[in-house]
N, C-alpha and C positions, 0 to 999 in steps of 0.2 A: 286769154290767160292773163291773170293779174301779174303786175310787176313786183308785188310785195313778196319778200322771201317766205313769209308764213304760208301764203296761198300756194306758192310754187312747190312747197314741201308736202302739201296735202295730197299725195299721190293717189290715195285710195278713196278720195272724197266722192268720186262719181260711181263707186261700186257699192252695192248693198252690203250691209254687214253680214257676216257669216258666223254661225255658232259651231261649237264642237259637235253638238248633236246633229246638225246638218251634215257635217263631214262624216260622222260615224254612219249615218244613213247611207251615204254614197259608198262608203267602204264596205258595208255589209252586203250591198247589192253586188259589188264586184267580187267579193269573197264567195258568194253563192252558197252560203251555209257553212263554209269552213270556219273553224273557231278563230276569232280575232287574236286571242292571247297566244295561240300556237303559231299562227302565220306571221304576225306583225310585231309581236313583242319579243325582244331578244333577252337572253339571260346570261349573266356573267358566271364565271366559275365560283364566285362567292355568293351566288344566289340573288344578285341584284337584278332588277328589271330595267330594261331600256325601252321606252315607248317610241312609237314611230313618229309622234308629233307632240311638241310641247308648246305651251304658251310662255311668254316672257314673264319674268318676275322682277320688275324694276325696283321693288321695295326690299329685296333681299339684302341682308347686311353683308358688307364686305368681309372677307377673311383676312385679318391683319397679316401683312407680309412685308416685303420691301416697301420703302417709302416711294411715292410717285417720283418717277424720273431717276431712281437709283438703279444702277446696273448690278447684276449679280457678279460674284467673283468668278473669274475664269480660271479654274484650277487645271493644272496639267500634272499627270501622273509621273512620278519619279520612281521607277521600279527596276532599273538596271542593276544587277547584282555587283558590278564592278564599280567601286566608288568614284574613280576618276571619270569614267564614262557617264555615270549618273550625274555628276556635277556638271559636265559639259552640256548635257541635255538641259539641266535645270537653268543654267546661265543662258542658253539659247532661247528657251521658252520665256524667260524673264525679259529678254531683249526683243521679243517678237510678239508681244501682246498678252501673255499670261499675266494675270494679276494675283495669282496664288499658285502654290504647289501642293500636291497631294503626295506626301512621302509614304510609299507603300512598303511596309516591312514584310520580310519573308514570313510566310505562314499566316498572314492576316486574312481576314474575310475576303478582301479584294485583291489578293496577290495573283491569283490565276496563273500560277506557275513561275512567277518571278518576284523579285523583291530585294530590298536592301537589308543587310544583316543588322542586328540590333546593337552591335558593339559600339562603344563610344568613338573609337578611332574611325570606324566606317562612316558613322553619321557626321562626324566633324568634316571628313574629307568630302562627303557627298554635298554638304551644305556650304562648302567653302565659297566665300565672296557673295553669298546670298544675303541681302540686307534684311535681317530678321527684325530690325527695329524700324523698318519703313512701313508706314500705314498703307502704302500702296501694294505691298507684297505680303499676302497671308500664307501661313503654313498650316496645313491640316495633316494630321498623322492617321494612317490606317495601321494601328499598332498590333492588333492581334493579341496572342497570349503573352507577348513580351512587353506589354504596356508599361509595367513598372520600370524595367530596365531602360526602355526608350526614354521615359520621362527623366530618369537620372542623367542619361546621356545628353538630352537637350538642355537640362539645367547646367551641366558642366560646360557645354558648348557656349552658353550665354555668359557664364562667368569668365571663361577664357577669352571671349571676344569683347568683354567689357560692356555688353549690352544689358541694361537693367531688365529684370524679368518682366516688370510692368510695362515696358515699352515694346515688348515682343508681341506680334500678332499671331499667336499660335493656338490651335485647337489640338489638344494632345490625343484625343480619341481613345481614352481608356474604356475598355469594353469587356470586362471579364465574363459577363453572361453571354455575350456574343461569341467569345472564344470558346466557352464551354459548349455552346450549342453546335458550333461547326466542327469542333475537334472530338466531341463525345467524351471529354474528360475534363477534370478540374483537379488542381493540385491539393485542394482542401475543401471541406464542406462550405456551403455558401455562407453560413453564419460567421465562419472565420474570415472568409474572403471579404465579406461586406465590411467587417470591422477594419481589416487591413486597407481596403479600398477607400473608406472614409478617412482614415488616418493619413494615408498618402496624399489625398487631395487637400486635406486641411494643412498638411505641411507645405504643399506647393503654393497654396494660397497665402500661407504665412510668409513664404519666401518672396512674395510679390507678384507671382504669376496671376494674371487676370482671367485666365480661362477663355472659353469653357474647357473643362478637363475630360468629361465623360461623354460618350456618345451612345445613344440608343439606335442601333443599326438595323434597318429593315431588310438590307440585302441578305441577311442570314436566312430569312424566310423566302424572299423573292427568288434567290438563287436555287432554292430547293423546290421551286415550282408552286409555292403557295399563292393564295389569292390576295387581293388588295386588303380585304377585311382582315385576314390573318397577319399580314405585314403590319398593319396599323395596330391591331390588338397586341401583337408582340412588342412593338417598340413602346407602346404606352405602358405595358406591364414592366418592361425593363427599366424605363425611365422612373416609374414609381418605386421600383426596388432601389435604384440609385438614390432617389430622393430620400428614402427612409435611411439608407446607409449614411448619407451625408448629415442628416439631422441627428442620427445617433452619435456621430462623431463631434457634435457640438456646434455645427454650422446652422445658422438660422435659415428657415425655409426660404425666405425672400432671397437670401444669397445663394442657397443651394440650387434653386431652380435655374439660376443663371449660369451655373457650372455645368449644365447638361445641354447638349445639342442633339439634333436628330440627323440621321442620314437615311435617305430612301432611294430605291431604285426607280429610274424613269425608263419606261419602255415605249414601244411604238403604238400602244393603245392610247391615243391622244386624250380622249375624254376621261378615261379612268385615271390616267396619270395626273391630269389637272385636278380632278376631284379628290384624289388621294392626298395631295399636298394641302389642299384647302381644308379637307376634313381633319388632318392632323392638327392644324392650328386650333381649330375649334375644340377638338378632343383634349388637347393639352390645356387649353383655357379652362375647360371644365374641371380638370384635375387641380389646377391652380385655385379655382373658386372653392373646391372641396377642402383645400388646405387653408382657406381663409385669406387667400391672396388675390389681389387685383391682377387679372391676366395681363401679361407682357408678351410682346412678340417673341416667339421661339425662333432660334436659328435653325434653318433646315438646309442641309446640303443634299444634293442629288447626284447620282452617278448613273450614266446610261447602263442599261441592264445587260448583264453577262448572259443570261439564259436565252436572249433573243438573237445572239450573235451566231454566225455560221462560219465554218472553215471553207465551205464551198461557195463559189461566186461571192467572195468577201466584199466586193465593191458595193453590194446591196447593203452591207452594214452601214455604209455612209448615209444611206437614206433612212434607215431605221434610227440611227443616232440623231439625225436632223429632226425627225419627228419627236424623239424623246426630249431633246434639248428645248424644242419649241414648247412642248407640254410642260416641262419643268419650269421654264421661264414664265409662262403664263400662270402656272400654279403658284408662283411666288417663291421659288427657291432662292436662297441667299447665296449659294455657291453651287457650281455645276462642274462635274468632271466627265469628260467624254472618253470612253474606251476606244483606243485607236482601232481602225477597221480590220487590221491584220492580226490582232491579238490572239485569236484562236489558232492562228498558224504558227506563231512564235513571237519572240520579242520584237515589237514594232521598230521600224527604222525611222529616220527623221522625216521622210515624206508622210508616213502614216500619222506621225505625231503632229505634223503641221496641219494635216486635214482635220484632226481632232480639235486642235486649237482654233483653226479658222472657222469651223462650224459655228462656234460660239461667237467669234468676232463678227462674222457676217450678220448673224441674227441680232446682235446688239447694235453694231455700228451702221448697218444698212437697213435692217428691218425695224430697228428701234423698239424691240420687244420690251425693253426695260422702262419705257416712258410712261406707261400706265399701270397703276397698282391694281391688282385683282381685276384684270381686263375682262374676264368672263363672268363677273358678278351680274346676276340677273338673267343669264341665259338659262332657259328652262332645263335643258338636259344636264348642264353642269350643276345647277343648284339641286336638282333632284338626286343626282348621283352623290353629291357631297353629303346631302342629308341621309341617304340610304347607307353610305359608307360609315358615316358617323354613328348611326344607330347600331349597325351590325358589329362594328369594331368595339363599341362600348359594351355590347353584350358579351363579346368574346373576352374583353378585358376583365369584366366582372367574373366570368367563368375561371379565368386564370387566377384572379385574386382569391376566389373561393377555394381553389386547389392549394393555396399557400403562397402564391406569388410566382414570378417567372422561373426562378430556380427550381422550385418544387414541381411546377408544371412540366419543365424539361426532364427532371428526374423521373417523373411518373409516365412520361411519354405522351402526355396530352397534346402538346403542340406538334410533336412529330407525327402523331396519328392523324391529326386534322390536316396537316400539310400533305401527308402521303396520299390522302384521299383525293385532294385536288390535283396533286401531281399525276395521279393515275388517270384522272379525267382529261388532263391536258395531253398526256402521252397518247391516250386512246383517240382523241380528236385529231391529233397530228398524224397518227398512223392511218386514220381514215381519210386524211387530207381535208377534213372539215375545217381545221385550222391550217393555214398554209405558210410556208417559209419560201419566199421567192428565191429561185436559184438552187434550192435544195429539195423541197418536196414537189415543187411545181416550176415550170418554165426553166428546165435544167439545160445547161450548156455543157455537154460532155467534153468539149474542147476548150474549156474556159482558160483564159490566160493565167499564168502563175503570178504570184505577187512576192515581192522581196521582203524578207525579215532578217533580223540579225542572227548570226550563227552562234547564239548563246543557248546552252542547254537549260532546259526548264528544271525547276526543283520539284521532284516527284515524291521525295521522302518527307513525311511529316516531321515537324520539329520534335525533338526528344523532350518529353515532359514526364514528371513524376505525378502519377494520377492516384488520388485516393478516392475520387468519385468518378464513376463511369456511367455512361448513358448512351442511348442511340443518337448518333450524330445526324444533324440535318445535312443531306448531301448537297453538292454543288453541281448542277446540271446545265447543259445547254440542250434546248429542245430538239435541235437538229441532229443530235448524235446518232439516233437509230439509222437514219438515212446515210449519214456520213460513214458509218461502219460498213454499210453495203458498198458505197462508192470506193472505200479503201480496198475492199476485197476485189472489186473490179479492176482497180489500178494495179494491184499485185498480180492479177492474172495477165494484164497487159504487159507488165514488166517481165513476167516469166515466159509468156508464150508469144508475145508480139501482137496480140489482138485482145480486144475486150470480149466479155461474154456477149453473146448475140441471141436474138430471137427473130424468127422469120414471121412476117405478117402475111397471112394467107388472106388476101383481099378478094372478097367474093362480090360478083356483080360489076356494075359500072362505077366510076368514081363517085357519082352522086350517092351510091348505096354505101360504099365503104369508107369514104374520106373522113366523116366525123369520128367514127370509132377507130380508124387507123391513126388519126392524129392523137386521139385520147390514149391509145395503146402505146404509141411511140413515146409520149411524154411520161406515161405511167412507168414504163420500164426504165427510162432514162434516170428516174429518181433513184433507182438501184444500181446505176452504172452500167445497165445493159443496153447495148445498141440494137435498135430495131432495123432489120433489113426489110425495106419496103419496096413497093413496085406500083405499077399503074393498073394492076388487075389483069385478069385473064379471060375477059368476057368474049364469048362467041355470039355475034349477032344472029337473031332468029328472024324468020320472015315477018312475023307479026310485030316487029319493032321491039321485042323484048330481047333479053340477053341471057346467056347461060355460061357459067364458068367452065373453061376448058381445063378439066382436071389433069390431063396429061401435061399441059404447060405449067400448071400450078405445081405439080410434083417435080417437074424438071427444075423449076426455079428454086424450089425448096432444097433440092439436092445440091444445087450450085452454091447456095448461100452458106452451106457448111454449119448451119445452126442446129442445135439439138432440140430447141424449143420452138413451138409454133403457136401463134395467136390468130384465131379466126376473126375477121373484121367484116362486117356487112350490116345491112339493114335487117329489121325483124322479118320483113317479107322474104328477103333473099335467104336468110337463115332457115326459114321454114321449108324452103325448097331444096337448099343445097348443103346445109351445115353438116348433116350426118354423112352424106356421101363424101364430102371433102375430108371429114375427119377420118373415115375409114381409109381413104386413099393415102393420106399423109402418114397415118400410123403404119400402114404397110410399107411405106417408103422409108421408115426409120425414125419418125418423129418420136422423141423420148417422152415429151409431155405436151398436151394440147390445152391451150387457154382459149377462152371465149370472151370477146369484148361485148359486154352488155349483160343485163339481167336475164337469166334463162327463163323461157316460157315452158320448155319441155325437158326439165332437168333429168328425169329418169331415162328418157330416150337418148339424150346427149351423153349421159354417163355410160350407157351401154355402148356408145360409139367411141368411148375413150376420152370424152371431154369432161374433166372433173374440176377444173379451176376456172373461175369466172372473175373478170375484172370489171368494175363499174364504179361510178361516183359513190363514195361512202363505204366501199369495201376496205378491209384492213390491208392497206398497201404494204406496210412493213412486213406483215406475215407472209403475204403472197410473194414479195420480192426475196425474202429470206429463203422461202421454199424453192424459188427459181434458182437461186445460187446453189442450193444443195443439189438440185437436179443437174445443173451444169457441171458441178465438180464431182458428182458421184460416178462410179464406174458404170459404163454402159451395160444395160441388161441384155 
């Protein structure tokens, strides 16, 4: 072995070169005629394809983002509705590593049940002693429909504190189209709102504020279950609408584009989140070029996704958030906000807020994710997804523009219908457990520990607004909710009766026969809050070394369990011999409903024996579990 570094790095020099064609030949032999595209090519909800193998693309151009070595801003949510408490948290975050604050106003896109009131006195108290003129402390507003009032309050706060508007590091976050999309209402037609929007920003700029002032917020679509393509197409159309409004107010395009920033959701799909942020920079650059401008780096803020969070086993939310921050950081986000892991349970306490803050601090200070700009440039899967997202989002952007722009597309229901179709696909996949949420749909702990939240009531009533324009609102969902509703029903039963709903596992044969399906059944029903009463089987040994289930012992165990429901568990061979006899015996013993773990081979015969429900990988778990709850709570026949 040579001592020269170049020779030592030639690790593959002794191996013959291999081509993609050779690889495909080997793959086709292993697939034995199965179609390559169906078995090995994955597809996203937006219709993008993900190949099983990519080559590198070292000549791919980097997507302009943060400068090399520059850290993103660590934003911490300020959403406590009590101003003094909100201020205490803001000061604590400032002193413990946060480099920016996200001031969440009640009723905004990211309020999630909590938020600061828009009044001037409330905002002044909330931001007391926060150094708004310090370059090291940024302030980003999640303003919602109260954007104009909030902007006036911030201006008054700066005047009262003697801070020049130009010295403040504030992103005001005005987003009338986002507010319109999430509330389903607008106080006036877009033509009037656009004029008012442009005039207000022109006045703020004239008063010395440096912006950016407006945000194109993709969380509106992401929270509703939309695809990455739809999120990008929407923010691009919203930003274009704001650009037109600013130009119409007399602001030069070169100045107007710097008055707009973007906010995207970052979720636990690592590759798609990275590609989404990279694609947005390229897409906005294309809009700038169409305006005759030389592209300049857009400011992109990211927030970990609301729709991926769960109320059950909330500690898993820490892992989801870590992946999301990792992806947003590598994708080039300029600022990141982490939703505290207990937020779906209530207003987070200081521990949950510390974990949210430290998730970013660890990735920046210990993993050094900010040291390399566009670190995934040249990676085959990232470059391909970036290109696919760019093309598909541009096509959607053009469709929205042909409909008359973002406001018209919302009023016509174009965006809502597209998002609803993808949301239905997601919900169906989760119901079948093709998509999984650890701790909620899979790997459930019915005795999970409780987590602490602050005893502050959430804001459930929408803000009162005068609406002259109404439209279908984009909903705000969490994908875990169907399973959580079932778990809530089980908890209510536990509180009322002292026991959870239960199902008896009728294990047929020896453990080798029933264990795989018994394990599957136990986890399956746990996702609905139903406890499985299991056992070691009831096999009677036979002289030939085989075994037969002792039906008398099976029935006795069933009666002792006190369960109304029964699930048969066994191998296909044991089912063929014993399922029907076992079903008859259990039905006569009082079983209200019989389930069968596995895909049935003799469905008509099984139905005649009283087995009408079947659980297996890919079945609609939510529908089956809902029906099970109905069986448990309905009066005995």
